[in-house]
Structures are given as structure tokens and as C-alpha cells.
C-alpha positions in Angstrom: -59.5 2.9 -85.3 -56.5 2.8 -87.5 -54.3 5.2 -85.5 -54.8 3.3 -82.1 -53.9 0.0 -83.9 -50.8 1.6 -85.4 -49.7 3.0 -82.1 -50.2 -0.5 -80.5 -48.1 -2.1 -83.2 -45.4 0.6 -82.8 -45.4 -0.1 -79.1 -45.0 -3.8 -79.7 -42.2 -3.2 -82.1 -40.4 -0.9 -79.6 -40.9 -3.5 -76.8 -39.5 -6.3 -79.0 -36.5 -4.2 -80.0 -35.9 -3.3 -76.3 -36.0 -7.0 -75.4 -33.5 -7.9 -78.1 -31.1 -5.1 -76.9 -31.5 -6.4 -73.3 -30.6 -9.9 -74.5 -27.6 -8.6 -76.4 -26.4 -6.6 -73.4 -26.6 -9.7 -71.2 -24.7 -11.8 -73.7 -22.0 -9.2 -74.1 -21.6 -9.1 -70.3 -21.0 -12.9 -70.3 -17.8 -12.4 -72.2 -16.3 -11.3 -68.9 -18.8 -12.3 -66.2 -20.0 -15.8 -65.4 -23.8 -16.1 -65.3 -25.0 -16.8 -61.8 -28.0 -18.8 -63.0 -30.1 -19.5 -66.1 -33.9 -19.2 -66.8 -34.0 -23.0 -66.9 -32.3 -23.4 -63.5 -34.6 -20.9 -61.9 -37.7 -22.6 -63.4 -36.4 -26.0 -62.2 -35.8 -24.6 -58.7 -39.4 -23.5 -58.4 -40.6 -27.0 -59.4 -38.1 -28.9 -57.3 -39.3 -30.4 -54.0 -35.8 -29.9 -52.5 -35.6 -26.3 -53.4 -32.4 -24.4 -53.0 -31.1 -26.9 -50.5 -30.9 -29.6 -53.2 -29.1 -27.3 -55.8 -25.6 -28.4 -56.7 -23.5 -26.2 -58.9 -19.9 -25.1 -58.8 -18.4 -23.0 -61.6 -15.0 -24.2 -62.9 -13.0 -22.5 -65.7 -12.7 -24.0 -69.1 -9.2 -25.4 -68.4 -10.4 -27.2 -65.3 -12.9 -29.3 -67.2 -11.7 -32.6 -68.5 -10.9 -32.6 -72.2 -12.5 -36.0 -72.3 -15.8 -34.4 -71.2 -15.6 -31.6 -73.7 -14.9 -34.1 -76.5 -17.7 -36.4 -75.3 -20.3 -33.6 -75.1 -19.4 -32.2 -78.5 -19.4 -35.7 -80.0 -22.8 -36.5 -78.5 -24.6 -33.2 -78.9 -23.1 -31.2 -81.7 -20.2 -32.7 -83.7 -19.9 -29.6 -86.0 -19.8 -27.2 -83.0 -16.5 -25.5 -84.1 -17.6 -25.1 -87.7 -21.2 -23.8 -87.7 -22.3 -20.3 -86.9 -24.7 -21.2 -84.1 -27.3 -23.0 -86.2 -26.8 -26.2 -88.1 -29.5 -26.1 -90.8 -28.7 -29.6 -92.1 -29.2 -31.1 -88.6 -32.5 -29.2 -88.3 -33.7 -30.7 -91.7 -32.6 -34.2 -90.7 -34.4 -33.9 -87.3 -37.6 -32.7 -89.1 -37.4 -35.7 -91.4 -36.9 -38.1 -88.5 -39.8 -36.6 -86.6 -42.1 -36.9 -89.6 -41.2 -40.6 -89.9 -41.8 -41.2 -86.2 -45.1 -39.5 -86.3 -46.2 -41.5 -89.3 -45.2 -44.7 -87.6 -47.2 -43.7 -84.5 -50.2 -42.9 -86.6 -50.0 -46.2 -88.4 -49.8 -48.1 -85.1 -52.8 -46.3 -83.7 -54.8 -47.0 -86.9 -53.9 -50.7 -86.8 -55.0 -50.9 -83.1 -58.2 -49.2 -83.9 -58.9 -51.7 -86.7 -58.9 -54.5 -84.2 -61.9 -53.9 -81.9 -60.9 -56.5 -79.3 -57.4 -55.1 -79.0 -58.7 -51.5 -78.9 -61.1 -52.4 -76.1 -58.4 -54.1 -74.2 -56.0 -51.2 -74.5 -58.8 -48.8 -73.5 -59.7 -50.9 -70.5 -56.0 -50.9 -69.4 -55.8 -47.1 -69.9 -53.2 -47.6 -72.6 -52.8 -45.7 -75.8 -50.4 -45.9 -78.8 -47.0 -44.5 -77.7 -46.4 -40.9 -78.6 -43.6 -40.5 -81.2 -40.3 -39.5 -79.7 -39.5 -36.0 -81.0 -35.8 -35.2 -81.6 -34.3 -31.8 -82.1 -31.5 -30.5 -84.3 -30.4 -27.9 -81.9 -26.7 -27.1 -81.6 -24.9 -26.6 -78.3 -25.2 -22.8 -78.9 -29.0 -23.1 -79.4 -29.3 -25.2 -76.3 -27.4 -22.6 -74.3 -29.6 -19.8 -75.7 -32.7 -21.7 -74.6 -31.4 -22.5 -71.1 -30.1 -19.0 -70.5 -33.1 -17.0 -71.5 -36.2 -19.0 -72.6 -38.9 -21.3 -71.5 -39.3 -24.9 -72.5 -42.4 -24.4 -74.6 -42.4 -25.5 -78.2 -43.7 -22.7 -80.3 -42.5 -21.1 -83.5 -42.0 -17.7 -81.8 -39.8 -19.3 -79.1 -37.8 -21.2 -81.7 -37.3 -18.0 -83.7 -36.1 -16.2 -80.6 -33.8 -19.1 -79.9 -32.2 -18.8 -83.3 -31.7 -15.0 -82.9 -30.0 -15.6 -79.5 -27.8 -18.3 -80.9 -26.6 -16.0 -83.6 -25.9 -13.3 -81.0 -24.0 -15.7 -78.8 -21.8 -16.7 -81.7 -21.2 -13.0 -82.6 -20.3 -11.8 -79.1 -18.6 -14.8 -77.5 -15.9 -17.2 -78.5 -16.6 -20.9 -79.1 -14.5 -21.7 -76.0 -16.6 -19.3 -73.9 -19.9 -20.7 -75.2 -18.8 -24.3 -74.4 -17.5 -23.2 -71.0 -20.8 -21.6 -70.0 -22.8 -24.6 -71.4 -20.7 -27.1 -69.5 -21.1 -25.1 -66.3 -24.8 -24.6 -66.5 -26.4 -27.6 -68.2 -28.5 -30.0 -66.2 -27.1 -33.4 -65.2 -29.8 -34.6 -62.8 -32.3 -33.3 -60.2 -30.7 -30.1 -59.0 -27.4 -31.1 -60.5 -26.0 -28.4 -62.8 -22.6 -28.1 -64.5 -19.7 -30.4 -65.0 -18.2 -30.1 -61.5 -21.4 -31.0 -59.7 -22.0 -33.9 -62.1 -18.5 -35.3 -61.7 -18.9 -35.1 -57.9 -22.4 -36.5 -57.9 -21.8 -39.6 -60.1 -18.0 -40.3 -59.7 -16.9 -38.5 -56.5 -14.2 -36.6 -58.3 -13.6 -33.2 -59.8 -14.5 -32.4 -63.4 -10.8 -32.2 -64.5 -10.2 -35.9 -63.4 -12.9 -37.6 -65.4 -11.8 -40.6 -67.5 -13.0 -41.1 -71.1 -15.6 -43.7 -70.2 -17.0 -41.6 -67.4 -17.2 -38.5 -69.6 -18.9 -40.4 -72.3 -21.6 -41.7 -69.9 -22.2 -38.2 -68.6 -22.6 -36.9 -72.2 -25.2 -39.6 -73.0 -27.2 -38.4 -70.0 -27.7 -34.9 -71.3 -30.9 -35.2 -73.3 -32.7 -36.9 -70.3 -30.6 -36.4 -67.2 -33.3 -37.0 -64.6 -34.4 -40.2 -66.3 -30.9 -41.6 -66.5 -30.1 -40.4 -62.9 -32.6 -43.1 -61.8 -31.1 -45.7 -64.1 -27.4 -45.7 -63.6 -27.0 -49.2 -64.9 -29.1 -48.7 -68.0 -27.9 -50.9 -70.9 -28.5 -47.9 -73.2 -26.1 -45.7 -71.2 -23.4 -48.4 -71.5 -23.9 -49.0 -75.2 -24.3 -45.4 -76.3 -21.5 -44.4 -74.0 -19.2 -46.8 -75.8 -20.2 -45.3 -79.1 -19.5 -41.8 -78.0 -16.2 -42.8 -76.5 -15.2 -44.2 -79.9 -16.0 -40.9 -81.5 -14.3 -38.6 -79.0 -10.8 -38.7 -80.5 -12.0 -37.4 -83.9 -13.8 -34.4 -82.3 -12.4 -30.9 -82.9 -12.4 -28.6 -79.8 -12.3 -24.8 -79.7 
């Protein structure tokens, strides 16, 4: 019984090592070759009603993406992008603390509703429940790219651990400029809209190198929930948060 178990564990170890080497090989290739698609894009394509016909993406080199958009995305998503080594541990700790507070508030609200039978019955009759806490992440741009390139969207410790390893590999094998270039060309900006060029054409009818500061800021604000904001182009949050990002852009350091 022990020997078969040991052989199985050895096979798992070899398979895990082979997978990591495959990831490293793919990342090393990206130093010179633009990725044609990402795991996230292929998964989204399978779920999309429009299929391949609705896919919009056009790769543009780093120097043909507006500096305003680069600054806006870094300011919004990862202000310390040029300084960290792929993982911002302080940001992860802060996100964990915020999530704990949000979960505590949601639990407290649910308990207060439950203590009032009339309100609880009314909520149950209406099919309503206490709102789920909004979970925020502390992922860097490098981690987001690692997830989009190779991983699923599930939230497990194993997947998060793999994301961290991939982020470190990206930082070791690619320059910061190349990481940001791949990210800006592959990130989602709406239903079937991927990359800076497709986003600039979709929302402003212009190329990515001609985006104005305010336009770039609004696109950066869309990133956490692109399909949601695609349906709400006049959202007050987009306007107010966009103004905040625009005010931070000048101070951002780019690779």
C-alpha cells in the first residue's frame, strides 16, 4: 500500500514540475512573441452569445498606446507597479482587512434583519437577502496578467498560489514594459472587447494612441467591472472615480 501511494505522489510531483516548466517556457517565449489569446479570453468566447464574430482585439505595440492610458491604468490598478517584484504584500494585507470588515458588516446587517420578524418575513416574501459583501483583491497588474494568461477565475488557495508563482516568473523573464504591454493588449474592456485599441475604438472611435487624459481615466475605472460599466456609460461613479484617477496620473511612474 505504501509503495503505490509513493509512486502516485511522485507522479503528481513530476506532473506539477512539468506544468511549471511549461508555464515558464510560455512566458519566456512572450519576450519576443505576442500571445494570440489568453485563457480568460478563450473562456469568455465559449460563454459569449456572439462567439468569435463579436470578438474585438487588435494588438498595438507599447509606443502606440497613449501614455495617458498607461498612467491611468497604473494609477487605478497598481500604483507601485514599477517598484514591486510582481506581488505587493502590503496591498494583499490591506485587501484582506477590508474584506474582513465588509464581511463583518454584512453579517451584522443579516443579524439585525433576522431580529425583526416582520422585516425578515417581508424580505423573504420579496425574495431579498442581505447584500453579499463586496470582495476586493490586492492583485498587482502582474498577478492579473498571470491569471488572465493561464488560469481560471475560481477562488481557491491552490489557484492563488499558482498565480503568485506565475507573477514571479513573469517579473523574472519579462521587462516591466513588456508586462504592461501584454496586459494592455489583452485585458477585457467589455463584452468581447479586449485590449486598448479595441476599447479606444469601441468607446471613443479613435486609436489607442490618441486617447485624452479624461478618456483614459474612464477606461481605467472600467477595468474591475468592464461589462457592467459598458452598460452604464453615464454612471456617476465612472465620472467621479475617473476624475480622481485623472488627478493621480501625473504622479505615476511608468516603466
